Kinemage of the C-alpha trace (Angstrom):
@kinemage 1
@onewidth
@group {chain A} dominant
@subgroup {mainchain}
@vectorlist {calphas} color= white
{ca met a 1} P 19.260 -51.486 14.846
{ca gly a 2} L 20.847 -54.885 14.857
{ca leu a 3} L 21.909 -56.723 11.944
{ca ser a 4} L 18.560 -58.494 11.480
{ca ser a 5} L 16.111 -55.946 12.925
{ca thr a 6} L 13.094 -54.814 11.309
{ca ala a 7} L 12.120 -51.080 10.833
{ca ser a 8} L 10.276 -51.378 14.091
{ca gly a 9} L 13.417 -52.385 15.812
{ca leu a 10} L 12.068 -55.886 16.479
{ca pro a 11} L 14.205 -58.864 15.384
{ca gly a 12} L 13.442 -60.027 11.763
{ca gln a 13} L 12.331 -63.648 11.029
{ca ala a 14} L 15.139 -66.171 11.514
{ca trp a 15} L 17.444 -63.425 12.714
{ca ala a 16} L 19.461 -66.027 14.692
{ca his a 17} L 20.265 -68.041 11.739
{ca lys a 18} L 20.995 -65.064 9.518
{ca val a 19} L 23.535 -63.769 12.030
{ca gly a 20} L 25.199 -67.042 12.169
{ca lys a 21} L 24.371 -68.070 15.641
{ca ile a 22} L 22.005 -70.960 14.663
{ca asp a 23} L 23.206 -73.669 12.253
{ca met a 24} L 20.672 -76.416 11.960
{ca arg a 25} L 21.519 -79.560 10.043
{ca pro a 26} L 19.064 -81.401 8.011
{ca leu a 27} L 17.523 -84.558 9.575
{ca glu a 28} L 19.873 -87.459 8.945
{ca pro a 29} L 20.604 -90.756 10.628
{ca gly a 30} L 22.481 -90.626 13.817
{ca asp a 31} L 23.696 -92.765 16.633
{ca trp a 32} L 20.609 -93.674 18.637
{ca gly a 33} L 22.336 -96.430 20.783
{ca pro a 34} L 22.093 -96.561 24.447
{ca glu a 35} L 25.100 -94.438 25.300
{ca ala a 36} L 24.030 -91.853 22.543
{ca leu a 37} L 20.508 -91.721 24.016
{ca ala a 38} L 21.847 -91.206 27.447
{ca ala a 39} L 24.087 -88.333 26.330
{ca arg a 40} L 21.095 -86.777 24.538
{ca ala a 41} L 19.138 -86.966 27.749
{ca gln a 42} L 21.634 -85.632 29.715
{ca ile a 43} L 22.419 -82.713 27.413
{ca ala a 44} L 18.736 -81.959 27.454
{ca glu a 45} L 18.729 -82.104 31.383
{ca ala a 46} L 21.543 -79.433 31.131
{ca phe a 47} L 19.129 -77.012 29.410
{ca his a 48} L 16.383 -77.771 31.840
{ca arg a 49} L 18.327 -77.528 34.828
{ca phe a 50} L 19.764 -74.020 33.800
{ca gly a 51} L 16.032 -72.710 33.425
{ca met a 52} L 14.825 -74.305 36.590
{ca ser a 53} L 17.637 -73.105 38.563
{ca phe a 54} L 17.470 -69.522 37.216
{ca asp a 55} L 13.908 -69.299 38.152
{ca glu a 56} L 14.625 -70.704 41.652
{ca ala a 57} L 17.599 -68.195 42.026
{ca arg a 58} L 19.786 -71.113 42.752
{ca val a 59} L 23.013 -69.929 41.165
{ca asp a 60} L 24.896 -72.771 42.826
{ca val a 61} L 23.104 -75.250 40.711
{ca leu a 62} L 22.945 -73.061 37.605
{ca ser a 63} L 26.750 -72.629 37.573
{ca ser a 64} L 27.197 -76.345 38.042
{ca cys a 65} L 25.840 -76.601 34.439
{ca phe a 66} L 28.974 -74.881 33.033
{ca thr a 67} L 32.689 -75.776 32.708
{ca glu a 68} L 35.273 -73.724 34.455
{ca asp a 69} L 36.405 -72.291 31.247
{ca ser a 70} L 32.789 -71.591 29.738
{ca val a 71} L 31.678 -68.573 27.853
{ca phe a 72} L 28.088 -67.312 28.476
{ca glu a 73} L 26.629 -64.637 26.095
{ca val a 74} L 23.126 -62.886 26.003
{ca val a 75} L 21.865 -60.823 22.997
{ca gln a 76} L 18.526 -59.514 21.974
{ca gly a 77} L 17.625 -59.953 18.373
{ca ser a 78} L 21.128 -59.078 16.898
{ca leu a 79} L 24.732 -59.905 17.562
{ca glu a 80} L 25.069 -57.073 20.019
{ca val a 81} L 26.207 -58.704 23.097
{ca arg a 82} L 24.299 -57.462 26.180
{ca thr a 83} L 26.205 -59.820 28.576
{ca arg a 84} L 29.282 -61.872 28.236
{ca leu a 85} L 30.711 -63.867 31.231
{ca glu a 86} L 33.920 -65.880 30.726
{ca ser a 87} L 34.034 -68.557 33.392
{ca arg a 88} L 31.963 -70.645 35.672
{ca gln a 89} L 33.218 -68.330 38.497
{ca glu a 90} L 32.213 -65.217 36.689
{ca ile a 91} L 28.779 -66.657 36.275
{ca ala a 92} L 28.463 -67.602 39.854
{ca asp a 93} L 29.567 -64.021 40.852
{ca val a 94} L 27.565 -61.908 38.438
{ca leu a 95} L 24.104 -63.822 38.110
{ca pro a 96} L 23.007 -63.656 41.749
{ca glu a 97} L 22.936 -59.764 41.702
{ca arg a 98} L 21.096 -59.965 38.233
{ca ile a 99} L 18.396 -62.553 39.827
{ca arg a 100} L 18.168 -60.461 42.896
{ca asn a 101} L 17.319 -57.291 41.062
{ca gln a 102} L 14.164 -59.021 39.446
{ca asp a 103} L 11.173 -58.507 41.541
{ca asp a 104} L 9.100 -61.250 39.750
{ca gln a 105} L 8.835 -64.909 39.490
{ca arg a 106} L 10.025 -66.330 36.033
{ca arg a 107} L 9.486 -69.958 34.572
{ca his a 108} L 11.490 -70.904 31.738
{ca leu a 109} L 9.486 -73.531 29.684
{ca met a 110} L 12.548 -75.155 27.822
{ca ser a 111} L 11.639 -77.141 24.665
{ca asn a 112} L 12.730 -78.394 21.318
{ca val a 113} L 16.219 -79.467 22.323
{ca leu a 114} L 18.083 -80.606 19.239
{ca val a 115} L 21.430 -82.277 19.527
{ca glu a 116} L 23.011 -81.170 16.250
{ca glu a 117} L 26.383 -82.913 16.815
{ca leu a 118} L 27.354 -85.543 19.179
{ca asp a 119} L 31.013 -87.026 19.395
{ca leu a 120} L 30.815 -89.690 22.131
{ca ala a 121} L 34.670 -90.516 21.756
{ca ala a 122} L 35.726 -86.830 22.036
{ca gly a 123} L 33.000 -86.186 24.612
{ca thr a 124} L 31.782 -83.021 22.737
{ca ala a 125} L 28.363 -81.842 21.619
{ca lys a 126} L 26.431 -78.933 19.960
{ca ala a 127} L 22.865 -78.475 20.892
{ca leu a 128} L 19.909 -75.948 20.323
{ca ala a 129} L 16.932 -75.200 22.446
{ca tyr a 130} L 13.916 -72.892 22.732
{ca ser a 131} L 12.332 -71.361 25.777
{ca val a 132} L 9.423 -69.312 26.522
{ca val a 133} L 9.699 -67.439 29.832
{ca thr a 134} L 6.690 -66.563 31.531
{ca val a 135} L 6.835 -63.886 34.349
{ca ala a 136} L 4.416 -63.457 37.250
{ca ser a 137} L 4.327 -60.082 38.483
{ca asp a 138} L 1.201 -58.038 38.669
{ca gly a 139} L -0.611 -60.803 36.819
{ca leu a 140} L 0.948 -63.488 34.405
{ca gln a 141} L 2.626 -62.391 31.235
{ca leu a 142} L 4.961 -63.651 28.514
{ca gly a 143} L 8.390 -62.500 29.490
{ca ala a 144} L 10.594 -63.671 26.540
{ca ser a 145} L 10.883 -65.870 23.702
{ca val a 146} L 14.418 -67.288 23.467
{ca ile a 147} L 16.625 -69.437 21.396
{ca tyr a 148} L 19.684 -71.068 23.079
{ca thr a 149} L 22.651 -72.661 21.477
{ca gly a 150} L 25.289 -74.538 23.541
{ca asp a 151} L 28.667 -76.304 23.061
{ca leu a 152} L 28.997 -78.925 25.615
{ca arg a 153} L 31.767 -81.260 26.952
{ca arg a 154} L 31.430 -84.301 28.950
{ca glu a 155} L 33.607 -83.859 31.934
{ca ala a 156} L 35.512 -86.538 34.100
{ca asp a 157} L 32.449 -86.941 36.463
{ca gly a 158} L 30.282 -87.855 33.415
{ca cys a 159} L 28.252 -84.699 33.378
{ca trp a 160} L 27.583 -82.735 30.127
{ca arg a 161} L 28.268 -79.092 30.801
{ca phe a 162} L 28.270 -75.953 28.824
{ca thr a 163} L 31.465 -74.671 27.442
{ca tyr a 164} L 29.618 -72.071 25.383
{ca phe a 165} L 26.118 -70.988 26.111
{ca phe a 166} L 24.425 -68.426 23.988
{ca ile a 167} L 20.932 -66.858 24.940
{ca gly a 168} L 19.144 -65.104 21.942
{ca met a 169} L 16.038 -63.287 23.070
{ca asp a 170} L 13.704 -62.524 20.312
{ca glu a 171} L 12.096 -60.014 22.552
{ca tyr a 172} L 12.118 -59.274 26.222
{ca leu a 173} L 9.453 -57.850 28.444
{ca ala a 174} L 11.196 -56.004 31.253
{ca ser a 175} L 9.319 -55.842 34.464
{ca gly a 176} L 9.874 -54.291 37.876
{ca arg a 177} L 13.541 -53.254 38.554
{ca gln a 178} L 15.265 -55.451 35.997
{ca glu a 179} L 17.831 -53.398 34.085
{ca thr a 180} L 19.881 -55.819 32.205
{ca ala a 181} L 17.893 -58.742 30.718
{ca thr a 182} L 19.281 -62.201 31.249
{ca ala a 183} L 16.720 -64.794 30.224
């Protein structure tokens, strides 16, 4: 059982917060000027672009959301890492095979993007998002509920990319040939 699992083996309520992967701040005034609004929109787009490119098996687009030195981690309801990739190149090398092994059509419904920290001068940010992943395979079903955390850096081309990307699945419904979950 994971650190926050219940007796049934399912993750307990607020597991991601309890294991230290989610650190939401209270609502407070922030920078909502034009540059900050543009940054927030670009950060949200990085989450959305990740989800859609995963669904369309476009690892070239997916990997463009990450810095060269990025870290990509996947867990399911605990701190036990199921997948850890340590560069844009490793993401580009490993994920195509994982996606090919899925014999279903997934759709990541990204929502609730919160930019928790935004430092325009340093070009860094921390953000959170949710996703519900639907799976079309022998009917339509809910595949996963997921929470994401991301550390982002604005690079020289002006794009905000993930330097750290954490995928915390509450639960995952494996279907077809999928052996290692990556939502």
